[in-house]
N, CA, C, O and the ligand as a Tripos MOL2 file, in Angstrom:
@<TRIPOS>MOLECULE
protein
  269   267    68     0     0
PROTEIN
NO_CHARGES

@<TRIPOS>ATOM
      1 N          -1.7690  -17.1640   -5.9160 N.3       1 MET1
      2 CA         -1.3530  -16.1590   -4.7110 C.3       1 MET1
      3 C          -2.1840  -16.6870   -3.6000 C.2       1 MET1
      4 O          -3.3890  -16.4420   -3.5340 O.2       1 MET1
      5 N          -1.5980  -17.3580   -2.7910 N.am      2 PRO2
      6 CA         -2.4430  -17.8860   -1.5950 C.3       2 PRO2
      7 C          -2.7930  -16.8380   -0.5760 C.2       2 PRO2
      8 O          -3.4710  -17.1900    0.3890 O.2       2 PRO2
      9 N          -2.3960  -15.5630   -0.6890 N.am      3 THR3
     10 CA         -2.5870  -14.3770    0.2270 C.3       3 THR3
     11 C          -3.8640  -13.6570   -0.2760 C.2       3 THR3
     12 O          -4.3420  -12.7390    0.3900 O.2       3 THR3
     13 N          -4.3110  -13.9790   -1.2070 N.am      4 ASP4
     14 CA         -5.2340  -13.1810   -1.9350 C.3       4 ASP4
     15 C          -6.3840  -12.5440   -0.6830 C.2       4 ASP4
     16 O          -6.5780  -11.3850   -0.3160 O.2       4 ASP4
     17 N          -6.9580  -13.7320   -0.2840 N.am      5 GLU5
     18 CA         -8.1690  -13.5950    0.8780 C.3       5 GLU5
     19 C          -7.7530  -12.8610    2.0960 C.2       5 GLU5
     20 O          -8.5060  -12.2180    2.8270 O.2       5 GLU5
     21 N          -6.5550  -13.0130    2.2310 N.am      6 ALA6
     22 CA         -5.9080  -12.3640    3.7430 C.3       6 ALA6
     23 C          -5.8040  -10.8240    3.4880 C.2       6 ALA6
     24 O          -5.8360  -10.1210    4.4970 O.2       6 ALA6
     25 N          -5.6750  -10.1610    2.1860 N.am      7 LEU7
     26 CA         -5.5640   -8.8820    2.2520 C.3       7 LEU7
     27 C          -6.7690   -7.9500    1.8300 C.2       7 LEU7
     28 O          -7.5890   -8.3630    1.0090 O.2       7 LEU7
     29 N          -6.8630   -6.8530    2.3190 N.am      8 PRO8
     30 CA         -8.1670   -5.7610    2.1660 C.3       8 PRO8
     31 C          -7.8140   -5.4960    0.6150 C.2       8 PRO8
     32 O          -6.8410   -5.8630   -0.0440 O.2       8 PRO8
     33 N          -8.8070   -4.8240    0.3050 N.am      9 SER9
     34 CA         -8.9400   -4.2740   -1.2260 C.3       9 SER9
     35 C          -8.6100   -2.6880   -0.9110 C.2       9 SER9
     36 O          -9.0370   -2.0850    0.0740 O.2       9 SER9
     37 N          -7.7540   -2.1220   -1.9560 N.am     10 CYS10
     38 CA         -7.4910   -0.7810   -2.0600 C.3      10 CYS10
     39 C          -8.4930    0.0080   -1.7740 C.2      10 CYS10
     40 O          -9.5690   -0.2700   -2.3040 O.2      10 CYS10
     41 N          -8.4270    1.0950   -0.9460 N.am     11 GLU11
     42 CA         -9.5780    1.8710   -0.5990 C.3      11 GLU11
     43 C          -9.7760    3.1540   -1.1760 C.2      11 GLU11
     44 O         -10.5700    3.9690   -0.7050 O.2      11 GLU11
     45 N          -8.9770    3.3860   -2.3270 N.am     12 ILE12
     46 CA         -9.2860    4.4720   -3.3720 C.3      12 ILE12
     47 C         -10.6510    3.9810   -3.8780 C.2      12 ILE12
     48 O         -10.9510    2.7960   -4.0300 O.2      12 ILE12
     49 N         -11.5060    5.1280   -4.1400 N.am     13 ASN13
     50 CA        -12.7900    4.7530   -5.1480 C.3      13 ASN13
     51 C         -12.5460    4.1940   -6.1840 C.2      13 ASN13
     52 O         -11.6070    4.5500   -6.8970 O.2      13 ASN13
     53 N         -13.2650    3.2970   -6.4530 N.am     14 GLY14
     54 CA        -13.3730    2.5270   -8.0070 C.3      14 GLY14
     55 C         -12.1450    1.7640   -8.1980 C.2      14 GLY14
     56 O         -12.1000    1.2330   -9.3070 O.2      14 GLY14
     57 N         -11.0360    1.5290   -7.3760 N.am     15 CYS15
     58 CA        -10.0520    0.5250   -7.4730 C.3      15 CYS15
     59 C         -10.5010   -0.8110   -6.7080 C.2      15 CYS15
     60 O         -10.9960   -0.8720   -5.5820 O.2      15 CYS15
     61 N         -10.2060   -1.8960   -7.6070 N.am     16 THR16
     62 CA        -10.3380   -3.1900   -7.0750 C.3      16 THR16
     63 C          -9.0870   -3.8810   -6.8240 C.2      16 THR16
     64 O          -9.1850   -4.9860   -6.2920 O.2      16 THR16
     65 N          -8.1560   -3.5290   -7.0500 N.am     17 ASP17
     66 CA         -6.6770   -4.2270   -6.6960 C.3      17 ASP17
     67 C          -6.7310   -4.3880   -5.1660 C.2      17 ASP17
     68 O          -7.4510   -3.7380   -4.4080 O.2      17 ASP17
     69 N          -5.8200   -5.3980   -4.8160 N.am     18 ARG18
     70 CA         -5.4440   -5.7130   -3.7590 C.3      18 ARG18
     71 C          -4.8080   -4.6030   -2.9790 C.2      18 ARG18
     72 O          -4.0650   -3.8340   -3.5890 O.2      18 ARG18
     73 N          -5.0480   -4.4080   -1.5110 N.am     19 ALA19
     74 CA         -3.9430   -3.3020   -0.8950 C.3      19 ALA19
     75 C          -3.0600   -4.0960   -0.4560 C.2      19 ALA19
     76 O          -3.2340   -5.1260    0.1960 O.2      19 ALA19
     77 N          -1.7650   -3.4650   -0.9290 N.am     20 THR20
     78 CA         -0.5590   -4.0440   -0.2230 C.3      20 THR20
     79 C           0.4910   -3.0750    0.5280 C.2      20 THR20
     80 O           1.6190   -3.3900    0.9050 O.2      20 THR20
     81 N          -0.0650   -1.9800    0.6410 N.am     21 VAL21
     82 CA          0.6720   -0.8360    1.1690 C.3      21 VAL21
     83 C          -0.2590   -0.1010    2.0770 C.2      21 VAL21
     84 O          -1.4230    0.1660    1.7810 O.2      21 VAL21
     85 N           0.3930    0.2450    3.3270 N.am     22 GLU22
     86 CA         -0.4660    1.0210    4.2530 C.3      22 GLU22
     87 C           0.2400    2.4410    4.2550 C.2      22 GLU22
     88 O           1.4160    2.5340    4.6070 O.2      22 GLU22
     89 N          -0.4570    3.4830    3.8790 N.am     23 LEU23
     90 CA          0.1530    4.8490    3.9450 C.3      23 LEU23
     91 C          -0.0430    5.2410    4.9990 C.2      23 LEU23
     92 O          -1.0030    4.8220    5.6450 O.2      23 LEU23
     93 N           0.8890    6.2480    5.5340 N.am     24 HIS24
     94 CA          0.8640    6.9640    6.7680 C.3      24 HIS24
     95 C           0.5790    8.4660    6.5960 C.2      24 HIS24
     96 O           1.5730    9.1720    6.7640 O.2      24 HIS24
     97 N          -0.3530    8.9860    6.3540 N.am     25 ILE25
     98 CA         -0.5970   10.4350    5.9450 C.3      25 ILE25
     99 C          -0.7880   11.2350    7.0970 C.2      25 ILE25
    100 O          -1.5610   10.8750    7.9860 O.2      25 ILE25
    101 N          -0.0180   12.4980    7.1650 N.am     26 PRO26
    102 CA         -0.1250   13.3690    8.3230 C.3      26 PRO26
    103 C          -1.2280   13.9820    8.5950 C.2      26 PRO26
    104 O          -1.5050   14.2860    9.7550 O.2      26 PRO26
    105 N          -2.0840   14.2760    7.4920 N.am     27 TRP27
    106 CA         -3.2140   15.2210    7.6880 C.3      27 TRP27
    107 C          -4.6300   14.3560    7.5310 C.2      27 TRP27
    108 O          -5.6930   14.9610    7.3960 O.2      27 TRP27
    109 N          -4.5800   13.0200    7.5550 N.am     28 LYS28
    110 CA         -5.7800   12.2290    7.6600 C.3      28 LYS28
    111 C          -5.4560   10.9150    8.0000 C.2      28 LYS28
    112 O          -4.2490   10.6720    7.9740 O.2      28 LYS28
    113 N          -6.2830    9.9020    8.3440 N.am     29 GLU29
    114 CA         -6.1360    8.7820    9.0170 C.3      29 GLU29
    115 C          -5.4210    7.8480    7.4810 C.2      29 GLU29
    116 O          -5.5530    8.1160    6.2860 O.2      29 GLU29
    117 N          -4.6560    6.7020    8.1700 N.am     30 ASN30
    118 CA         -4.0060    5.8060    7.2540 C.3      30 ASN30
    119 C          -4.8700    5.3920    6.2730 C.2      30 ASN30
    120 O          -6.0830    5.4070    6.4840 O.2      30 ASN30
    121 N          -4.3200    4.9510    5.0260 N.am     31 GLU31
    122 CA         -5.1430    4.3580    4.0700 C.3      31 GLU31
    123 C          -4.3740    3.0090    3.6020 C.2      31 GLU31
    124 O          -3.1580    2.8230    3.6490 O.2      31 GLU31
    125 N          -5.3130    2.1620    3.1660 N.am     32 LEU32
    126 CA         -4.7740    0.7900    2.6010 C.3      32 LEU32
    127 C          -4.7610    1.0000    1.0520 C.2      32 LEU32
    128 O          -5.8070    1.3060    0.4790 O.2      32 LEU32
    129 N          -3.9250    0.8850    0.5630 N.am     33 VAL33
    130 CA         -4.0100    0.9910   -0.8260 C.3      33 VAL33
    131 C          -3.1760    0.1130   -1.6620 C.2      33 VAL33
    132 O          -2.1740   -0.3690   -1.1330 O.2      33 VAL33
    133 N          -3.4710   -0.1990   -3.0350 N.am     34 CYS34
    134 CA         -2.5290   -1.0240   -3.9010 C.3      34 CYS34
    135 C          -1.2590   -0.1380   -4.2090 C.2      34 CYS34
    136 O          -1.0260    1.0460   -3.9670 O.2      34 CYS34
    137 N          -0.5260   -1.1180   -4.8220 N.am     35 ALA35
    138 CA          1.0920   -0.6150   -4.9780 C.3      35 ALA35
    139 C           0.8390    0.4920   -5.9190 C.2      35 ALA35
    140 O           1.5390    1.4780   -5.6910 O.2      35 ALA35
    141 N          -0.0750    0.6080   -7.0410 N.am     36 GLY36
    142 CA         -0.1480    1.6640   -7.8490 C.3      36 GLY36
    143 C          -0.3760    2.9320   -7.0730 C.2      36 GLY36
    144 O           0.2810    3.9700   -7.1540 O.2      36 GLY36
    145 N          -1.3900    2.6840   -6.3240 N.am     37 HIS37
    146 CA         -2.0060    4.0260   -5.8160 C.3      37 HIS37
    147 C          -0.9770    4.4230   -4.7810 C.2      37 HIS37
    148 O          -0.8710    5.6350   -4.5920 O.2      37 HIS37
    149 N          -0.1660    3.5850   -4.0470 N.am     38 ALA38
    150 CA          0.8160    3.8970   -3.1230 C.3      38 ALA38
    151 C           1.8270    4.6390   -3.9870 C.2      38 ALA38
    152 O           2.1650    5.7400   -3.5500 O.2      38 ALA38
    153 N           2.3870    4.2270   -5.1640 N.am     39 ARG39
    154 CA          3.0640    5.0320   -5.9150 C.3      39 ARG39
    155 C           2.9760    6.4020   -6.1410 C.2      39 ARG39
    156 O           3.8620    7.2560   -6.1700 O.2      39 ARG39
    157 N           1.6070    6.4930   -6.3180 N.am     40 VAL40
    158 CA          1.1250    8.0360   -6.6720 C.3      40 VAL40
    159 C           0.9550    8.8930   -5.4450 C.2      40 VAL40
    160 O           1.0970   10.1150   -5.4970 O.2      40 VAL40
    161 N           0.6770    8.3050   -4.4440 N.am     41 LYS41
    162 CA          0.3970    9.1010   -3.0730 C.3      41 LYS41
    163 C           1.7770    9.3640   -2.3770 C.2      41 LYS41
    164 O           1.9890   10.4880   -1.9210 O.2      41 LYS41
    165 N           2.6630    8.4450   -2.2790 N.am     42 VAL42
    166 CA          3.9160    8.4310   -1.5830 C.3      42 VAL42
    167 C           4.6940    9.6760   -2.2010 C.2      42 VAL42
    168 O           5.6060   10.1590   -1.5300 O.2      42 VAL42
    169 N           4.4160   10.1620   -3.3100 N.am     43 GLY43
    170 CA          5.1770   11.5200   -3.9400 C.3      43 GLY43
    171 C           4.7490   12.7330   -3.1710 C.2      43 GLY43
    172 O           5.4060   13.7690   -3.2760 O.2      43 GLY43
    173 N           3.6550   12.6670   -2.3800 N.am     44 GLN44
    174 CA          3.0490   13.9080   -1.7430 C.3      44 GLN44
    175 C           3.9400   14.1160   -0.3030 C.2      44 GLN44
    176 O           4.4210   13.1840    0.3410 O.2      44 GLN44
    177 N           4.0140   15.1360   -0.0560 N.am     45 GLU45
    178 CA          4.9760   15.4510    1.1010 C.3      45 GLU45
    179 C           4.3600   14.8530    2.3190 C.2      45 GLU45
    180 O           3.1510   14.8940    2.5450 O.2      45 GLU45
    181 N           5.2910   14.2690    3.1310 N.am     46 GLY46
    182 CA          4.9800   13.8380    4.2490 C.3      46 GLY46
    183 C           4.4640   12.3200    4.4480 C.2      46 GLY46
    184 O           4.3850   11.6770    5.4950 O.2      46 GLY46
    185 N           4.1480   11.9550    3.1780 N.am     47 VAL47
    186 CA          3.4720   10.4620    3.1830 C.3      47 VAL47
    187 C           4.3890    9.5180    3.2830 C.2      47 VAL47
    188 O           5.4460    9.6020    2.6590 O.2      47 VAL47
    189 N           4.0780    8.4150    4.1470 N.am     48 VAL48
    190 CA          4.8670    7.4440    4.3010 C.3      48 VAL48
    191 C           4.3390    6.0470    3.9530 C.2      48 VAL48
    192 O           3.1820    5.7980    4.2920 O.2      48 VAL48
    193 N           5.0780    5.0730    3.2940 N.am     49 ALA49
    194 CA          4.2070    4.0070    2.7680 C.3      49 ALA49
    195 C           5.0470    3.0300    3.5390 C.2      49 ALA49
    196 O           6.2530    3.1390    3.7600 O.2      49 ALA49
    197 N           4.0200    1.7830    4.0260 N.am     50 ALA50
    198 CA          4.6140    0.7230    4.4590 C.3      50 ALA50
    199 C           3.9730   -0.7100    3.8390 C.2      50 ALA50
    200 O           2.7850   -1.0280    3.7980 O.2      50 ALA50
    201 N           4.9700   -1.3570    3.4380 N.am     51 VAL51
    202 CA          4.3370   -2.5830    2.8660 C.3      51 VAL51
    203 C           3.6680   -3.3790    3.9900 C.2      51 VAL51
    204 O           4.2290   -3.4650    5.0830 O.2      51 VAL51
    205 N           2.4360   -3.9870    3.7480 N.am     52 LEU52
    206 CA          1.7850   -4.8160    4.4410 C.3      52 LEU52
    207 C           2.8560   -6.1580    4.7200 C.2      52 LEU52
    208 O           3.6990   -6.5160    3.8980 O.2      52 LEU52
    209 N           2.6530   -6.7440    5.9210 N.am     53 PRO53
    210 CA          3.3990   -8.0550    5.9170 C.3      53 PRO53
    211 C           3.0020   -9.1730    5.1910 C.2      53 PRO53
    212 O           3.8020  -10.0270    4.8080 O.2      53 PRO53
    213 N           1.7110   -9.2130    4.9660 N.am     54 ASP54
    214 CA          1.2500  -10.3210    4.1670 C.3      54 ASP54
    215 C           1.5540  -10.1410    2.5750 C.2      54 ASP54
    216 O           1.5530  -11.0820    1.7810 O.2      54 ASP54
    217 N           1.7970   -8.8800    2.2590 N.am     55 ALA55
    218 CA          2.2450   -8.4100    0.9500 C.3      55 ALA55
    219 C           3.5760   -8.3610    0.3060 C.2      55 ALA55
    220 O           3.8420   -7.9920   -0.8380 O.2      55 ALA55
    221 N           4.6030   -8.9230    1.5090 N.am     56 GLU56
    222 CA          5.9810   -8.6550    1.0850 C.3      56 GLU56
    223 C           6.5340   -9.6190   -0.1430 C.2      56 GLU56
    224 O           7.6430   -9.4540   -0.6520 O.2      56 GLU56
    225 N           5.5970  -10.6550   -0.5450 N.am     57 ASP57
    226 CA          5.9220  -11.3560   -1.6420 C.3      57 ASP57
    227 C           6.0560  -10.4050   -2.9460 C.2      57 ASP57
    228 O           6.8970  -10.5030   -3.8390 O.2      57 ASP57
    229 N           5.1700   -9.6030   -2.8430 N.am     58 GLU58
    230 CA          5.0730   -8.6710   -4.0460 C.3      58 GLU58
    231 C           6.0680   -7.7280   -4.2840 C.2      58 GLU58
    232 O           6.0340   -7.1960   -5.3930 O.2      58 GLU58
    233 N           7.0080   -7.3680   -3.4570 N.am     59 PHE59
    234 CA          8.0460   -6.7620   -3.5080 C.3      59 PHE59
    235 C           9.2480   -7.4130   -3.1240 C.2      59 PHE59
    236 O           9.7910   -7.1690   -2.0470 O.2      59 PHE59
    237 N           9.7570   -8.3480   -4.0690 N.am     60 PRO60
    238 CA         10.8920   -9.2120   -3.8970 C.3      60 PRO60
    239 C          12.3260   -8.3910   -3.7490 C.2      60 PRO60
    240 O          13.2860   -8.9260   -3.1950 O.2      60 PRO60
    241 N          12.3840   -7.2200   -4.2210 N.am     61 ASN61
    242 CA         13.5260   -6.2120   -3.8960 C.3      61 ASN61
    243 C          13.4970   -5.4510   -2.7740 C.2      61 ASN61
    244 O          14.4060   -4.6810   -2.4650 O.2      61 ASN61
    245 N          12.2370   -5.6680   -1.9750 N.am     62 GLY62
    246 CA         12.0070   -5.2330   -0.5750 C.3      62 GLY62
    247 C          11.9040   -3.7830   -0.6020 C.2      62 GLY62
    248 O          11.6840   -3.2220    0.4710 O.2      62 GLY62
    249 N          12.0200   -3.1360   -1.5850 N.am     63 ALA63
    250 CA         12.2400   -1.9990   -0.8840 C.3      63 ALA63
    251 C          11.8840   -0.6810   -1.6320 C.2      63 ALA63
    252 O          12.5330    0.3440   -1.4200 O.2      63 ALA63
    253 N          11.1210   -0.7090   -2.2770 N.am     64 ALA64
    254 CA         10.4310    0.3470   -2.9230 C.3      64 ALA64
    255 C           9.9290    1.4750   -1.8410 C.2      64 ALA64
    256 O          10.1690    2.6770   -1.9520 O.2      64 ALA64
    257 N           9.2530    0.9210   -0.8720 N.am     65 PHE65
    258 CA          8.6990    1.7640    0.0560 C.3      65 PHE65
    259 C           9.2820    1.6160    1.4650 C.2      65 PHE65
    260 O           8.7880    2.1660    2.4490 O.2      65 PHE65
    261 N          10.3130    0.8720    1.4900 N.am     66 ARG66
    262 CA         10.8770    0.7010    2.9760 C.3      66 ARG66
    263 C          11.7340    2.1960    3.2430 C.2      66 ARG66
    264 O          12.2230    3.0560    2.5110 O.2      66 ARG66
    265 N          11.6340    2.0110    4.4940 N.am     67 GLN67
    266 CA         12.6770    3.1880    5.0850 C.3      67 GLN67
    267 C          14.0920    2.7360    5.3500 C.2      67 GLN67
    268 O          14.9230    3.5330    5.7840 O.2      67 GLN67
    269 ZN         -5.7080    1.2140   -5.9320 Zn       68 ZN68
@<TRIPOS>BOND
     1     1     2 1
     2     2     3 1
     3     3     4 2
     4     3     5 am
     5     5     6 1
     6     6     7 1
     7     7     8 2
     8     7     9 am
     9     9    10 1
    10    10    11 1
    11    11    12 2
    12    11    13 am
    13    13    14 1
    14    14    15 1
    15    15    16 2
    16    15    17 am
    17    17    18 1
    18    18    19 1
    19    19    20 2
    20    19    21 am
    21    21    22 1
    22    22    23 1
    23    23    24 2
    24    23    25 am
    25    25    26 1
    26    26    27 1
    27    27    28 2
    28    27    29 am
    29    29    30 1
    30    30    31 1
    31    31    32 2
    32    31    33 am
    33    33    34 1
    34    34    35 1
    35    35    36 2
    36    35    37 am
    37    37    38 1
    38    38    39 1
    39    39    40 2
    40    39    41 am
    41    41    42 1
    42    42    43 1
    43    43    44 2
    44    43    45 am
    45    45    46 1
    46    46    47 1
    47    47    48 2
    48    47    49 am
    49    49    50 1
    50    50    51 1
    51    51    52 2
    52    51    53 am
    53    53    54 1
    54    54    55 1
    55    55    56 2
    56    55    57 am
    57    57    58 1
    58    58    59 1
    59    59    60 2
    60    59    61 am
    61    61    62 1
    62    62    63 1
    63    63    64 2
    64    63    65 am
    65    65    66 1
    66    66    67 1
    67    67    68 2
    68    67    69 am
    69    69    70 1
    70    70    71 1
    71    71    72 2
    72    71    73 am
    73    73    74 1
    74    74    75 1
    75    75    76 2
    76    75    77 am
    77    77    78 1
    78    78    79 1
    79    79    80 2
    80    79    81 am
    81    81    82 1
    82    82    83 1
    83    83    84 2
    84    83    85 am
    85    85    86 1
    86    86    87 1
    87    87    88 2
    88    87    89 am
    89    89    90 1
    90    90    91 1
    91    91    92 2
    92    91    93 am
    93    93    94 1
    94    94    95 1
    95    95    96 2
    96    95    97 am
    97    97    98 1
    98    98    99 1
    99    99   100 2
   100    99   101 am
   101   101   102 1
   102   102   103 1
   103   103   104 2
   104   103   105 am
   105   105   106 1
   106   106   107 1
   107   107   108 2
   108   107   109 am
   109   109   110 1
   110   110   111 1
   111   111   112 2
   112   111   113 am
   113   113   114 1
   114   114   115 1
   115   115   116 2
   116   115   117 am
   117   117   118 1
   118   118   119 1
   119   119   120 2
   120   119   121 am
   121   121   122 1
   122   122   123 1
   123   123   124 2
   124   123   125 am
   125   125   126 1
   126   126   127 1
   127   127   128 2
   128   127   129 am
   129   129   130 1
   130   130   131 1
   131   131   132 2
   132   131   133 am
   133   133   134 1
   134   134   135 1
   135   135   136 2
   136   135   137 am
   137   137   138 1
   138   138   139 1
   139   139   140 2
   140   139   141 am
   141   141   142 1
   142   142   143 1
   143   143   144 2
   144   143   145 am
   145   145   146 1
   146   146   147 1
   147   147   148 2
   148   147   149 am
   149   149   150 1
   150   150   151 1
   151   151   152 2
   152   151   153 am
   153   153   154 1
   154   154   155 1
   155   155   156 2
   156   155   157 am
   157   157   158 1
   158   158   159 1
   159   159   160 2
   160   159   161 am
   161   161   162 1
   162   162   163 1
   163   163   164 2
   164   163   165 am
   165   165   166 1
   166   166   167 1
   167   167   168 2
   168   167   169 am
   169   169   170 1
   170   170   171 1
   171   171   172 2
   172   171   173 am
   173   173   174 1
   174   174   175 1
   175   175   176 2
   176   175   177 am
   177   177   178 1
   178   178   179 1
   179   179   180 2
   180   179   181 am
   181   181   182 1
   182   182   183 1
   183   183   184 2
   184   183   185 am
   185   185   186 1
   186   186   187 1
   187   187   188 2
   188   187   189 am
   189   189   190 1
   190   190   191 1
   191   191   192 2
   192   191   193 am
   193   193   194 1
   194   194   195 1
   195   195   196 2
   196   195   197 am
   197   197   198 1
   198   198   199 1
   199   199   200 2
   200   199   201 am
   201   201   202 1
   202   202   203 1
   203   203   204 2
   204   203   205 am
   205   205   206 1
   206   206   207 1
   207   207   208 2
   208   207   209 am
   209   209   210 1
   210   210   211 1
   211   211   212 2
   212   211   213 am
   213   213   214 1
   214   214   215 1
   215   215   216 2
   216   215   217 am
   217   217   218 1
   218   218   219 1
   219   219   220 2
   220   219   221 am
   221   221   222 1
   222   222   223 1
   223   223   224 2
   224   223   225 am
   225   225   226 1
   226   226   227 1
   227   227   228 2
   228   227   229 am
   229   229   230 1
   230   230   231 1
   231   231   232 2
   232   231   233 am
   233   233   234 1
   234   234   235 1
   235   235   236 2
   236   235   237 am
   237   237   238 1
   238   238   239 1
   239   239   240 2
   240   239   241 am
   241   241   242 1
   242   242   243 1
   243   243   244 2
   244   243   245 am
   245   245   246 1
   246   246   247 1
   247   247   248 2
   248   247   249 am
   249   249   250 1
   250   250   251 1
   251   251   252 2
   252   251   253 am
   253   253   254 1
   254   254   255 1
   255   255   256 2
   256   255   257 am
   257   257   258 1
   258   258   259 1
   259   259   260 2
   260   259   261 am
   261   261   262 1
   262   262   263 1
   263   263   264 2
   264   263   265 am
   265   265   266 1
   266   266   267 1
   267   267   268 2
@<TRIPOS>SUBSTRUCTURE
     1 MET1         2 RESIDUE 1 A MET
     2 PRO2         6 RESIDUE 1 A PRO
     3 THR3        10 RESIDUE 1 A THR
     4 ASP4        14 RESIDUE 1 A ASP
     5 GLU5        18 RESIDUE 1 A GLU
     6 ALA6        22 RESIDUE 1 A ALA
     7 LEU7        26 RESIDUE 1 A LEU
     8 PRO8        30 RESIDUE 1 A PRO
     9 SER9        34 RESIDUE 1 A SER
    10 CYS10       38 RESIDUE 1 A CYS
    11 GLU11       42 RESIDUE 1 A GLU
    12 ILE12       46 RESIDUE 1 A ILE
    13 ASN13       50 RESIDUE 1 A ASN
    14 GLY14       54 RESIDUE 1 A GLY
    15 CYS15       58 RESIDUE 1 A CYS
    16 THR16       62 RESIDUE 1 A THR
    17 ASP17       66 RESIDUE 1 A ASP
    18 ARG18       70 RESIDUE 1 A ARG
    19 ALA19       74 RESIDUE 1 A ALA
    20 THR20       78 RESIDUE 1 A THR
    21 VAL21       82 RESIDUE 1 A VAL
    22 GLU22       86 RESIDUE 1 A GLU
    23 LEU23       90 RESIDUE 1 A LEU
    24 HIS24       94 RESIDUE 1 A HIS
    25 ILE25       98 RESIDUE 1 A ILE
    26 PRO26      102 RESIDUE 1 A PRO
    27 TRP27      106 RESIDUE 1 A TRP
    28 LYS28      110 RESIDUE 1 A LYS
    29 GLU29      114 RESIDUE 1 A GLU
    30 ASN30      118 RESIDUE 1 A ASN
    31 GLU31      122 RESIDUE 1 A GLU
    32 LEU32      126 RESIDUE 1 A LEU
    33 VAL33      130 RESIDUE 1 A VAL
    34 CYS34      134 RESIDUE 1 A CYS
    35 ALA35      138 RESIDUE 1 A ALA
    36 GLY36      142 RESIDUE 1 A GLY
    37 HIS37      146 RESIDUE 1 A HIS
    38 ALA38      150 RESIDUE 1 A ALA
    39 ARG39      154 RESIDUE 1 A ARG
    40 VAL40      158 RESIDUE 1 A VAL
    41 LYS41      162 RESIDUE 1 A LYS
    42 VAL42      166 RESIDUE 1 A VAL
    43 GLY43      170 RESIDUE 1 A GLY
    44 GLN44      174 RESIDUE 1 A GLN
    45 GLU45      178 RESIDUE 1 A GLU
    46 GLY46      182 RESIDUE 1 A GLY
    47 VAL47      186 RESIDUE 1 A VAL
    48 VAL48      190 RESIDUE 1 A VAL
    49 ALA49      194 RESIDUE 1 A ALA
    50 ALA50      198 RESIDUE 1 A ALA
    51 VAL51      202 RESIDUE 1 A VAL
    52 LEU52      206 RESIDUE 1 A LEU
    53 PRO53      210 RESIDUE 1 A PRO
    54 ASP54      214 RESIDUE 1 A ASP
    55 ALA55      218 RESIDUE 1 A ALA
    56 GLU56      222 RESIDUE 1 A GLU
    57 ASP57      226 RESIDUE 1 A ASP
    58 GLU58      230 RESIDUE 1 A GLU
    59 PHE59      234 RESIDUE 1 A PHE
    60 PRO60      238 RESIDUE 1 A PRO
    61 ASN61      242 RESIDUE 1 A ASN
    62 GLY62      246 RESIDUE 1 A GLY
    63 ALA63      250 RESIDUE 1 A ALA
    64 ALA64      254 RESIDUE 1 A ALA
    65 PHE65      258 RESIDUE 1 A PHE
    66 ARG66      262 RESIDUE 1 A ARG
    67 GLN67      266 RESIDUE 1 A GLN
    68 ZN68       269 GROUP 0 **** ****
């Protein structure tokens, strides 16, 4: 994976996965998280997830988080 060094790590405590998704959270600052945590968080009301441009290869179908 050539993009490993370009991507930050997940901001969730204790998580060492690469961050591939930016969460836009109405009641707090944006978070950069891994795909797994994004799936959990995006279920919360108002949270919108955007795949980071550098991580698009990880979402070949495009779309899990696209609007
Ligand atoms: Zn994570």
